[in-house]
N, C-alpha and C positions, 0 to 999 in steps of 0.2 A: 506157651506161646508168647511172645514178645512182639510189641509194636515197633515199628520201623518210623524213627521220628526224620523225616525228609528235610527237615530244616536246621540239622546241625550243622556245623562249621565244617565237618569233613565230607558234607555232600557236595555234589554238582548242583548249579543253578538250574532252573526251567529253561527250556529249550521253546520259546514261545508258548502258545496259549491253546490247548485243547478246546474245541468247540463242543456244546453238547447238542446231540442230534438226536431228533424225534421220528419215528415211523408209526405212521397209524393206518390200519388196514382190517376191516371186516370184524371190528369190535375187538380191536388189539392194538396196544401202544408199547414200543419198545423205548425204554429210556438208555440211552448210550452215555455213558460218562466218559471224558476222556482224563486220561492220565498221562502225566510227563513221559517223554519216551526216553529218558536217561536213566540208570539205575537209581539215582539220588533227586532225580526232579520233583517239584512240587506239583501237586494237581492242581490246575487252574480251569476254570469254566468261565466261559461267555468273556464277559468285560469285566469279570469281577477283579478287584485291585488287592484282595487278599487271598494268599495261596492256601489250600487246603492241604492237609499233611495226609500221606498214605496212613491210614487208621484211625481217620476223623469223619465222621458221619457226612454223606453228602445228600440233601433231599431233592427228590424229582416226582414229577406228577407222572401217575400211571392210570390206567383205565381199567375197572373192576365191575362187571356186572351193572352197566349203565349207568356209573359213576366214576367220576375223577377224584382223585385222591394221591394224596403225597407219602410216598414212602421214602425211607432212609436207607440208603446202603453204606458198609461200611467194610471194606477188605481189611484185612491185617494181615501180618507176616509172622514167620518164624524162622530162627537162624539154624542153619544147618552147619554143626561144628566140622562136620566130615569134609565139607568142601570150605568151609570159612565164609560161607555167603547168606543173603537173605533171599527166601522162597516165599511164596504164596503159604499163608497158615490157613486161611478162610476167610468167608465172607458174611456179614450180619445183616438181613434185612429186618427193618422194625416200622412200625406205625401202619401195619396191615389192618384195614378197616373190615367192618362186618360185611361190607359189600363184596369182598374177596373170598368170601365163604365158598369152598367146595371147588376150588379154582386149583391150576398147577402154574407155579411160579418157575420158570425155565431161564437160566442165567447160563452166560457164555463169556467167556473172555477174549480178546485178539489182541494182536502185537499190529502195531501202527502200519497202516498202509496194506494190510492184508485183512481177507474176507475169510479166513481159515479160522475156524475156532482152536485155542491152544489147548493142549493137553496140561491140565492144572495138576494134576498127580498122575501116578501110573505104577501098578504094581500087577505082575504077571499079565493076566487077559484082563483086568480090571483098569479102565481110563475115565477119569474124572474129567468130561470136556463139556457135557452139557447137564450140569446139575439140576434136578428137576424135583420140585417138593410140591406135594400134594398138600393143601392147607384147608383145614376144617374147623368150625366153631361150635359144629353140631353136639348137642348133649345127649349120653346115654346110647349112642348109636353104634360107635366103632370100639374095638378092643383096644385096650392099652398095653404099651410095650414094656418088657422086663427092664427096668433101668440097670440093675446089675450087669447086663449084658449090651451097653451103650457101645464100648468101644471093642467088641467081640469081633474077630475077623470074619465069622459068617452068621452070626445070629445077631447083628447090632440093634436090628429093629423087631427082635422077636417079642410075639405077644404073650400077656401073662397068663391066660387061660381062657375058658369060655363061660366062666360064672358070670353073673349079674356085677360083683365087686370088681370084675376084671376089665370094665368097661371104661373108657377114658370120658368121664363125665362131663369134661368141659370142653372137650376137643384136642387138637393136637396136629401133627404134621408127619409126613412119609416121604423119605428120600430116596429117588432113583438116579441111576447114571443114565438113563433114556428119557427121552419126553413123550415116547410112544407105547412103551411097555414098562412093567416094572424089572429093572435090573438091580439086584441087590448091589450097595454101594461100601459094603463094610471092608473091604480090603483096602480102601481108599481114602473114604469119608465117613462120617456119621453127623447126626443132628444132636446139637446141644442148645442149652438156652432158650428152649421152645415156650413160649408165653401166649397161649391162646388169649383174645381180647377179655374175654369173659374172667379172667385170672387177675386182670389188671383194674384196680379200683377206678371208679370215676372215668372210664375211657373203654371204648370198643377197640383200641389199638392192639394188635399182638407183635409177635416178634420169632425170628427162628435164625440159628447160627448154623452155617455148614462149615464142621471144622475138618480139616485134611489130617490124615494119619501119617505122621512124619517117619515112624520107624519102617526101615526097608522099603521106603517108597521114593520113587522118582518125582521130584517136585517141580515144579514152574518157577524158573527163575523171576524175579520181580523186572529185570531187565527187558522181558516179553510182555508184561502186563501195562499196555496201553489204554486198554476200552474194555468196558463192562457192560453187557446188556443185561435187562432184565424185561421178560414179557410174560402175560398171562395168557393162558389157553384152557378151553375145557379139560376136565379132568378125564386122564386117558389111562390110568390105572389105580389110583389110590384108594376109592372107595371099596372098591373089589378086592383089595388086598387086606382090609381092614376089619371085614364085614364077620369075622370069625367063623366062617363056614368050613366045613371040612376039608382039610388039605391046604389051607390056607394058615399061616403061621405067624402073620405080621402083626404088630400092632402101632399104632400111634405113639410117635415121640412126644409128651405134655409135660417136661419139665427140662 
């Protein structure tokens, strides 16, 4: 996957500035990041005089477990040779503190002037429009995933096994297509670069990346990527999917 530099001489200039909008309610904060409305526009936020490139991290304050913290969101692009265009390749979330333990992160992308979530990727009946990540730093509680299956189209989050050595000793993450139930994302997306805070020296901040499967997938054009939102919610599916009980086959992605 490549990064799209929106400040090159071939790109078009920014159309004004998108403002940061924040909504809070019932222990929830949604950070909305404005992104230029043209294909090659710079990301500009508030009154900043320095443009932010697509692929460069943007820091925003969110709410986790009674604490206010700052996360960094970094969308990145991929080049589609079949159409000679750039599309959304994925989103990285970093700076996750211990206060966000055992919560879900719900991400959505919008086109400017619309309240309808964009389809980031679609293949067959799988649609990536509300990628939701269960995040935990609990130790020795949940099963770890089989890393050899990371990009598998059906078992990308398959657990290693049920023995003590198969536990995710430092925590990790689980991705779902739905924010209310577990829906396998494997046809359209997978988790990578997952770093639980306990694995990072001298800090409690963790990170994860939602990577889009480009092969055989209908990908969202950057022309429609104007805003991205991230919100926290009580876990709706994660813990139940990675406890290793009979019939459950998922494990935490922890690398």
